N, C-alpha and C positions, 0 to 999 in steps of 0.2 A: 599774931596772938601774944607774942612777947611784948610788942610795943604798946598794946592795949594796957598792959600792967604798969607801964612806966610813963606814958604820955598823959597830959591832963585831959585831952579830949579825943574822941574817936576820929575826928577829922584829921588831927595831927598824925595819929598813928597810921591812918590810911594813906596820907600823903607821903610819909616816910617809907611805907611799904610799896608805894608805886601803884596803888589801885584806887578805884572809885570808892567814895564813902558808902554808897549803897551796897556795893559788893562786900566791903569790910563788915558792915552791919549784919549782912546775911550769914557770913562765915562765923561771926561771933554768936549769932543766935543758934546756928546748927552745932557749934563747937566741933567742927570737922575741918580738915585741911582740904584744899582743892582736889587732890587726887582721890579723896574718899567720897566726894560728892559727884564725881564724874560718872555719868550713866554708861553702863556696859552696852556696846554696840551689838544688838541682837536682831535688828531688822535688816531686810534686804533692800538693796538700792536698785535692783532691777528684777524683772520677773524670772523665776526659775524655769528654764526650758525643759527640764526633765521632771517637773512636778507630776504630770499626768502618767508618766511611764515608770516612775521610781519604784512603785510596788512590784512591777514585773522584774526590774533590775534586782531589787532586794531579794525576791524569792529565788532568783537564780544564784545569787551570792550565798544564800543560806544553804542551798543544796550543794553547790561547788564553790567553797570559799577561795579556791585558787584561781578563779577566773580573773583576768586582767581587765582593767577599765577599757583599754583599747579594743579588746575582743568584744565586750558588751556594746561598745559604741558602734562598731562595724555591724553588729547584729541589729541594732536599732535602725541604722541607716538602711539596711536591706528590708526590714519589715515596715518602715515608715519612709518611703522614698520622698526626698525633697524637704523633709521636715527639719533635719538637723544639718548644720553647717560644720565644715571641718574644724573651724576654730573653737567649737564648743567641746572638743575632746577634753581640754584641760579642766573645764567645769565639772564634767563627769568624773574625772580622775580625783578631784578634790572631794566630791561627794562620796566616792567609793572609799577613799582613804579615811574620811571621817567615820563612815559606817564601820570599817574594820576596827578603828580605835575605840568606838563607843559600844558597838553591838557584836563585833566579830569574836571569834574564838581567841583564847589566850595564846601568847607566843611562848616559845621555849625560853626559860630563864637560865642564865649562866651565872654561876656563883663564884665570886672571887675567892681565891684560896690563899691561906697563909703558908708561906714557905719557911722551912727551918734549915739553918746552915748544916751542910754536910749530909743531908738526908736524901735528896732526890736529884737524879740526873735524867735527862731525856736525850734521845738520839734518833736520827732518821737520815735517809738519803735524800739529796736534792739534786736535780738535773741542772747543769750549767750551760747547756747547749745554746740557750737563747742569748748568751752574752757574746757569741761570735769569736771566741778565743781560738787562735791558730798557733801551731808550732812549726816554725820554718816555712810559713805560708800555707800549710795544710790544716784543714779544719780539725780541731781537737775536741771531739765529743766525749764528755766524761761526766761523772757525778762527784759530789763531795759527800763523804760520810760525815755528818755534822753532829757534834756533841756539845751539850750545854748543861751547866749547873743552874738549877732553877732559882736558887737563893741569890747568888752573886751575878748570874748571867755570864760567868766565864765560859768561853767557848773555844773550840778548836775543831779541826777537821782533817780528813785524809782524802787525797785524790784516788778515785777508783773508777771501775768501768761497768760494774753490774751490781745488782742488789742480791748478791750471793751471801751464803753464810761466811765464806772465807773473807769477803770484803767487810762484813759486819764484825767478825772477830778481830781482824787486823785493825780496823778503825777504832773499835772500842778499846783494845789494848794499847794502841798508840796514845789515845786520849788519857787513859788512866796513868800510864807511865810518864807522860808529859806533865800531868797534874801532880803526880807524886803521892797519890792517896786514892782511897776507894770509898765512894758514897754508899749509903745503906741500900738504896733502891735504884734500879735502872728501869725506866719506863720507855716503851716504844709502841708503835702501832702493831697491827696484827702480823706484819712482815710477810704477807701473802706472796709478794713478789720475790722475796728471798727464798721461799720454799720452792725450790726448783724441782718440778716433777721429772720423772724419768722420761727420756725422749720418745720412747715407744708409745704411740697413741693407742687409746682404747683399753689400757690396762689400769683400771681404777684401783685395784688392789695394790699395784706397784706404786701408784701415786700416794696412796694412804701410808704405805710403809716408808716412803720418802719423807712424808710430813712428820711421821713419828721419829725418824732418824734426825731430822732437823731439830725437833723439840728436844731430843735427848742431848744433842751436841750443844745446843744453846743453854740448857739447864746445867750441863757440865761446865761450860765456860763461866756462868755466873757463880756456880758453887766454888770454882777455883779461886775467885776473888772475894767470896763471901758476900755477894750481893743478892738481893731478892729481885725477882723479875715482876714487872707489872705491865699489862697491856691495856690499851684503850678499847672502848666498844667499837664494833664495826661501823664505819661511816661517821664517827664522832671525832673529827680532826681537832675540834676545839679543846678536847681533853689533853691534847698535846700542844697546848697553846704557846708555851714558851719556845719550843723548838720550831714550830711553824712560823712564829713571829721572827725568830732569829734567821730562818731561811730567807725571808723577805728582806730584812735589814742587811744581812750579809751580802746578798746579791746586789742590792743597791750600793753598798760600800765598794764591792768589787767593780761595779760599773763606773762609779765615780773615780776610783783609783786608776782605772784604765783610761778614762778621759784625761786625767791629769798627766798620765804617762805619755799620752799622745799616740799610743799604738796598742793594738790587741794581739800583736804577734810576738812570740817569744822564740829565742834561739833554740831552746831545748825544754824538755819536760822538767828537768831539774831547776831551770831558771824560773819557770812558772810556779813550781811548788815553793821555791824560796819567796816569790812574790806573795803567794797566799799566806805563808807562815808569817811574813812581815806584817801583812794586813791584820791577821788575827792578833798579833802582838799590839798593834795600834788600838784595836777595838777593846782589848783587855786592859789597856793602861789605866782607864778610869775606874776599874773594878777591883783594884788591889785591896782596898780597905775591907770590903765585904768578902773578898776571896780569902783574906787572912783569917777572918772568922770561920770560914768554911774549912780551911786546912786544919784548924784545931779539932774539928769533929770528924775528920776522915780517918778511916782505918788504914793501917799500913799495907803496903803492897806485898804480895807473896814473893818468894825467892826468885821465881822465874816466870816467864810468859808461857801461855798455853800454845802447844803446837796446833795451829788452826787448820792444818791440811786435812783433806779427806783422802783416806787410803783405800784403793781399789785393787783387787787382784784380777789381772787380765792376762790373756794368752796372746802371744805374738803370732799373727797369722802368716800364711805362706807368702804374702806380699810384703813382709817385713814391716807391718804396721800394727798398731793397737788402736782400739776404739775406746775412747774415754768420754763419758757423758755426751754421747752423740757426735763427737768429733774424732777425726782420724789423725794420728801422729805416726811418723815413721821412727823406727829404731834400727840399730845395726842388724844386718842380716844374720849375724852369728847367733842372735837370740831367737830366731824363728823356731816356733814350737815350744818355747819355754814360757813358764808362768812368771810374770814380773809384777812388781808392785808400783802402781802409779799414785803419786802423792799430789793432790790438787791444792795449790795455794791460790791466793787472790789473783795473782798475775802471772804465775808460771807453773809448770808441771815438771815434777821430777820422776825419773824412772829408776827403780832400785832392783837389783838382782844380787842374791847371795849377800845381803847386808852391805852392798856397795852401790853408791850412786853412779849410774852409767850414762844418764842423759839429763840435761836441763833445757827446757824449751819454753818459749812464751805460751801462755794459755790462750786458746782461741775463745772468742766471745760468741755466744749464740750456739746453734747446733748445725749439723750437716756441713761443717767446714773441715778443712784439711790443711796440714802443715807437713810437707815432705822435704826432708833434707837429702839432697842429691848425693851427699857423701856416703849415706847409708846403703845405697843401692847401685851406685854408678858402676862398680866392677862387674856386676851381673848384667847391667844394661849393655855394657860393651860386649859381653859375650852373647847377648841376645838383642842385637840392635833392631831387629824387626818389631820388637814390642814397643818401641819408642813412639811411633806414629799414632797409635791408638791407646796409649797409656792413659788411664783414667785421670791421673793427676799430673799430666804432662806440663801444664803451665807452671807448676812448682819447680820444674827443672830448668827454669831460666832465672838465675840469681839476680839479674838486673836487666834493664832494657838493652844494654849493650850486647848481652848474650843473645837476646831475642833478635836484634838487628843482624847479628852475625849469622844466626841460623837462617834467617830469611835470605841473606846474601848467598849462603851456601846452597839454598834451594834453587836460586836463580842460576848459579854457576854449574852445579852438578846435581840435578834433582834426584838421581838414583843413589848417590852416595852422600847426600847432605846429612842424613841422620847419623851415619857412621862417623863422618868427620866431626860433627858437632859433639857426639858422645866422647870422642877422644879428647877434644878440647875441654869438655867438662871434667873428664878424668884427670887431665893435667891440672885443672883448677883445684881438684880435691887433693892431689898428691903434692903439688908445689904451693902455689899461693893464688887465691881467687883474685886478689887485687892486682897481682902482676899480670895474670891472664887477661883481666878486664882492660888494663892499660894497653896491652899489646893489641887486643881486638879494636879498641878505640882508635889507636894509631893507624891500623890497617884500614879501618872504615873511613877515617878522615882523609887518608891519602888515596882512597878508592883503589886499593890494591887487592889482589886476590887473597882470599882467606883459606887456609888449610891448617890442619893440626901441626904439621911439621914446621911451618913458618912460625906459628905462635910459640911452639916449644923452643925453637931456636932463639926467638926474641926474649923469652923469659929466662932461658938458661945463660945467655950471654949478658944478661942484665943490661941490655941496651937502654940508654937514657931515652925515656919517652916523655915528651912535654906534657905537663899536667893540663887538664881540661880548662883550667882558669887562665892559662897563658894565651894572651891575645896579642898578635903582632899588628901594629898600626904603622903604615908607611909615613915617613916624615912629610909634612906638608910644605910645599914651596910657596912661601908668602909673597914672592915676587909676582905670582900669578894675579894676586889681587891688585897690585900696583898697575900691571898691564891692563887689567879690566877697567880700572878707574881712568887710565889714560885714554882708552878707546871711547869711553862715555863722554869725556871732555871734547875729543875731536868731533864726535857726532853732533854735539851741542853747538 
């Protein structure tokens, strides 16, 4: 059309445009470009195989819009045997998809939100088990309490093992103190998994009171930092879109970092946590500019952190144990009959009596578990050796596999006195050193010598040097044997 204005004739303009003169004349007459005169393809190139049954299909879709095209296709094949081929499923899927877009019900609309610096943070727990991380060759099942600022996407996290309030409080406070400020609003899901009901089944009222206790502690935590709490609607994970997306991207980043590292095994938990902290630092490196904007709007931190422990008053039973949240822990026998205070933290339990901390032990995960420290009860077991064989928590009285092997060897040597000898050995470990007794037992087992308490005590007290388990003695190889072997082969040839 531009050449028509500059050339003397239409034929010259058409030649320079690379088209026939008749085509150019038609475009000049219509005053439209080729894309505007192209006819829309609305006709079918082949017969519709579902034309006669489409009304039946549509009536089913109107009643149950969730029906899949494959389900409808299988139904048609059953009702009309031999009429439809398997390859026609894709045709029906296109028809159903077009019906849903043109005549079906409207879909849920998601509205993009405008984020303001320093206003909103989101957090949630994410399971890391699928990444196959191991510590010292042992599977390391854990979670990450994940925290993100929605404006800058700055993120951090804390390794934990359960969706408990203690893990939530510890992770949230770690994030705020690492950030160096406090956002205005903290958003989370309904935290139903973190609301741990009392272990006794069938007590609904107890469960409700536990939920109220969780809510009270959560609100107190937010109030200490001056934050407002906000929860998403049940089943609406999209309302926590930032943290959900960061879950996915963070785990992809961890997986890629592990592939570059060449191993998913770590020497210790501390080494793995350092790896995670370094990865968060790399992810946050590109967010410094927007983070600087956020920091200007954050409120100052309070003077101290909140004590996130849950305090329970429990009585020490006659078995020298306490029951805390469905799990059994041993304490020293001198506390039997006394009321003590158990303080539950995210990963450990403290026992207090008369304003003094008397025990610290790792917190058990789940319920109906037990942790018995043989040092608490060994003196009384030595006095009552007959109780050992049927003791409910007997397996906890074997500090390591070496002690268990030693007990089995004692059972073979002297079945009637095995438990008495073993308890004396265990008492020696409590009074002297568990590592020294274990080394002595290992030496006796390796040398296939008889095991008894007197021999073990003598070895420990005389501090006899015992070769460590890593010492391996390999006899020197006489390389001349290979020369003789080669000579023999040459002779035979």
